[in-house]
DRENPA-3360 file (N, C-alpha, C; in nm, 2 decimals, always signed):
BEGIN
1 = MLILQKSI = +9.47/+7.42/+10.76/+9.48/+7.55/+10.82/+9.52/+7.53/+10.97 ~ +9.48/+7.42/+11.03/+9.51/+7.40/+11.17/+9.66/+7.38/+11.19 ~ +9.72/+7.31/+11.10/+9.87/+7.29/+11.11/+9.94/+7.43/+11.11 ~ +9.89/+7.51/+11.02/+9.95/+7.65/+11.01/+9.93/+7.73/+11.13 ~ +9.81/+7.72/+11.20/+9.79/+7.79/+11.32/+9.88/+7.74/+11.44 ~ +9.90/+7.61/+11.45/+9.98/+7.56/+11.56/+10.13/+7.59/+11.54 ~ +10.18/+7.60/+11.42/+10.32/+7.62/+11.40/+10.36/+7.76/+11.36 ~ +10.27/+7.85/+11.36/+10.30/+7.98/+11.31/+10.40/+8.06/+11.40;
9 = KAMKTKEL = +10.40/+8.03/+11.53/+10.49/+8.10/+11.62/+10.63/+8.06/+11.60 ~ +10.65/+7.94/+11.56/+10.79/+7.88/+11.54/+10.85/+7.91/+11.41 ~ +10.77/+7.96/+11.32/+10.81/+7.98/+11.18/+10.88/+8.12/+11.16 ~ +10.98/+8.12/+11.07/+11.04/+8.24/+11.03/+10.96/+8.30/+10.92 ~ +10.97/+8.43/+10.89/+10.89/+8.49/+10.79/+10.90/+8.42/+10.65 ~ +11.01/+8.38/+10.61/+11.03/+8.31/+10.48/+10.95/+8.18/+10.48 ~ +10.96/+8.11/+10.59/+10.89/+7.98/+10.60/+10.74/+8.01/+10.60 ~ +10.70/+8.11/+10.67/+10.55/+8.14/+10.68/+10.50/+8.18/+10.54;
17 = IEEISSLP = +10.57/+8.26/+10.47/+10.53/+8.29/+10.33/+10.52/+8.17/+10.24 ~ +10.62/+8.08/+10.25/+10.62/+7.96/+10.17/+10.50/+7.87/+10.21 ~ +10.47/+7.86/+10.34/+10.35/+7.78/+10.38/+10.22/+7.84/+10.33 ~ +10.21/+7.97/+10.34/+10.09/+8.04/+10.30/+10.07/+8.02/+10.15 ~ +10.18/+8.03/+10.07/+10.18/+8.02/+9.93/+10.13/+7.88/+9.88 ~ +10.15/+7.79/+9.97/+10.11/+7.65/+9.93/+9.96/+7.62/+9.96 ~ +9.89/+7.72/+10.02/+9.75/+7.70/+10.05/+9.66/+7.72/+9.92 ~ +9.54/+7.66/+9.92/+9.45/+7.69/+9.81/+9.42/+7.84/+9.80;
25 = VDERAMVV = +9.38/+7.89/+9.68/+9.36/+8.03/+9.66/+9.26/+8.09/+9.76 ~ +9.15/+8.02/+9.79/+9.05/+8.08/+9.88/+9.11/+8.09/+10.02 ~ +9.19/+8.00/+10.07/+9.25/+8.02/+10.20/+9.36/+8.13/+10.20 ~ +9.43/+8.14/+10.09/+9.53/+8.25/+10.08/+9.46/+8.38/+10.08 ~ +9.35/+8.39/+10.02/+9.27/+8.52/+10.02/+9.22/+8.55/+10.16 ~ +9.18/+8.45/+10.24/+9.14/+8.47/+10.38/+9.26/+8.53/+10.46 ~ +9.38/+8.47/+10.43/+9.50/+8.51/+10.51/+9.53/+8.66/+10.47 ~ +9.53/+8.69/+10.34/+9.55/+8.83/+10.30/+9.45/+8.92/+10.36;
33 = DSILRTLN = +9.32/+8.89/+10.35/+9.22/+8.97/+10.41/+9.24/+9.00/+10.56 ~ +9.28/+8.89/+10.63/+9.30/+8.91/+10.77/+9.42/+9.00/+10.80 ~ +9.53/+8.98/+10.72/+9.65/+9.07/+10.74/+9.61/+9.21/+10.71 ~ +9.54/+9.24/+10.60/+9.51/+9.37/+10.56/+9.42/+9.44/+10.67 ~ +9.33/+9.36/+10.73/+9.24/+9.42/+10.83/+9.32/+9.46/+10.95 ~ +9.44/+9.40/+10.98/+9.52/+9.45/+11.09/+9.59/+9.58/+11.05 ~ +9.62/+9.60/+10.92/+9.68/+9.72/+10.88/+9.58/+9.84/+10.87 ~ +9.46/+9.81/+10.82/+9.36/+9.90/+10.80/+9.23/+9.86/+10.87;
41 = PTDATIDK = +9.22/+9.88/+11.00/+9.10/+9.83/+11.07/+8.97/+9.89/+11.01 ~ +8.87/+9.82/+11.01/+8.74/+9.87/+10.95/+8.68/+9.97/+11.05 ~ +8.61/+10.06/+10.99/+8.53/+10.16/+11.06/+8.39/+10.14/+11.03 ~ +8.31/+10.11/+11.13/+8.17/+10.07/+11.12/+8.09/+10.19/+11.05 ~ +8.13/+10.31/+11.09/+8.06/+10.43/+11.03/+8.08/+10.43/+10.88 ~ +8.20/+10.41/+10.84/+8.23/+10.42/+10.69/+8.17/+10.30/+10.62 ~ +8.18/+10.18/+10.68/+8.11/+10.07/+10.62/+7.96/+10.09/+10.60 ~ +7.90/+10.15/+10.70/+7.76/+10.17/+10.70/+7.72/+10.27/+10.58;
49 = KWGEIAKK = +7.80/+10.38/+10.57/+7.78/+10.47/+10.46/+7.80/+10.41/+10.32 ~ +7.90/+10.33/+10.31/+7.92/+10.26/+10.18/+7.81/+10.17/+10.15 ~ +7.75/+10.10/+10.25/+7.64/+10.01/+10.23/+7.52/+10.09/+10.19 ~ +7.50/+10.21/+10.24/+7.39/+10.30/+10.20/+7.40/+10.34/+10.06 ~ +7.53/+10.38/+10.02/+7.55/+10.42/+9.88/+7.53/+10.31/+9.79 ~ +7.57/+10.19/+9.82/+7.55/+10.07/+9.73/+7.41/+10.04/+9.72 ~ +7.33/+10.05/+9.82/+7.18/+10.03/+9.81/+7.12/+10.13/+9.72 ~ +7.16/+10.26/+9.74/+7.10/+10.37/+9.66/+7.13/+10.35/+9.51;
57 = RLKELQSG = +7.25/+10.31/+9.48/+7.29/+10.29/+9.34/+7.22/+10.17/+9.28 ~ +7.20/+10.06/+9.36/+7.13/+9.95/+9.31/+6.99/+9.99/+9.28 ~ +6.92/+10.06/+9.37/+6.78/+10.11/+9.34/+6.78/+10.19/+9.21 ~ +6.88/+10.28/+9.19/+6.88/+10.36/+9.07/+6.89/+10.28/+8.95 ~ +6.97/+10.17/+8.95/+6.99/+10.08/+8.84/+6.86/+10.01/+8.82 ~ +6.80/+9.95/+8.92/+6.68/+9.87/+8.91/+6.56/+9.96/+8.86 ~ +6.55/+10.08/+8.90/+6.44/+10.17/+8.86/+6.46/+10.22/+8.72 ~ +6.58/+10.21/+8.67/+6.61/+10.27/+8.53/+6.65/+10.42/+8.54;
65 = DVKPIPGE = +6.66/+10.47/+8.66/+6.70/+10.61/+8.67/+6.84/+10.64/+8.61 ~ +6.93/+10.54/+8.62/+7.06/+10.55/+8.57/+7.09/+10.43/+8.48 ~ +7.17/+10.45/+8.38/+7.20/+10.34/+8.28/+7.34/+10.29/+8.31 ~ +7.36/+10.16/+8.33/+7.49/+10.10/+8.35/+7.58/+10.12/+8.23 ~ +7.70/+10.13/+8.25/+7.80/+10.14/+8.14/+7.89/+10.02/+8.16 ~ +7.91/+9.95/+8.05/+7.99/+9.83/+8.05/+8.14/+9.87/+8.09 ~ +8.20/+9.78/+8.17/+8.34/+9.81/+8.22/+8.43/+9.83/+8.10 ~ +8.42/+9.75/+7.99/+8.51/+9.77/+7.88/+8.50/+9.91/+7.83;
73 = EVFKKISD = +8.38/+9.97/+7.82/+8.37/+10.10/+7.77/+8.43/+10.21/+7.86 ~ +8.41/+10.19/+7.99/+8.48/+10.28/+8.09/+8.63/+10.27/+8.08 ~ +8.68/+10.15/+8.08/+8.83/+10.14/+8.07/+8.88/+10.19/+7.94 ~ +8.81/+10.18/+7.83/+8.85/+10.23/+7.70/+8.86/+10.39/+7.71 ~ +8.75/+10.45/+7.77/+8.75/+10.59/+7.78/+8.87/+10.64/+7.86 ~ +8.90/+10.57/+7.97/+9.01/+10.61/+8.06/+9.14/+10.59/+7.98 ~ +9.16/+10.48/+7.91/+9.28/+10.46/+7.83/+9.30/+10.56/+7.72 ~ +9.19/+10.60/+7.65/+9.19/+10.70/+7.55/+9.23/+10.84/+7.61;
81 = RFSS = +9.18/+10.87/+7.72/+9.21/+11.00/+7.79/+9.35/+11.01/+7.82 ~ +9.41/+10.90/+7.87/+9.55/+10.91/+7.91/+9.66/+10.88/+7.80 ~ +9.61/+10.83/+7.69/+9.70/+10.80/+7.58/+9.71/+10.92/+7.49 ~ +9.63/+11.01/+7.50/+9.63/+11.13/+7.41/+9.73/+11.24/+7.46;
% end
């Protein structure tokens, strides 16, 4: 990654894409995440609210107040709804 950082200014877009494509998956994911954050900066208020919602939902699952639905079932219902 250090080589990439030092030579990034001298690279053309195509060369940069080729270099990034050669990185291991986890490093490519970090690059993508970094680029996306420049396009959509995080909002601490929104992140906090999402955290609160996630904690509430986890408590609901753990207490048994709500029943989890397997993803396959959810996707089948969606597929059935749109294929009719």
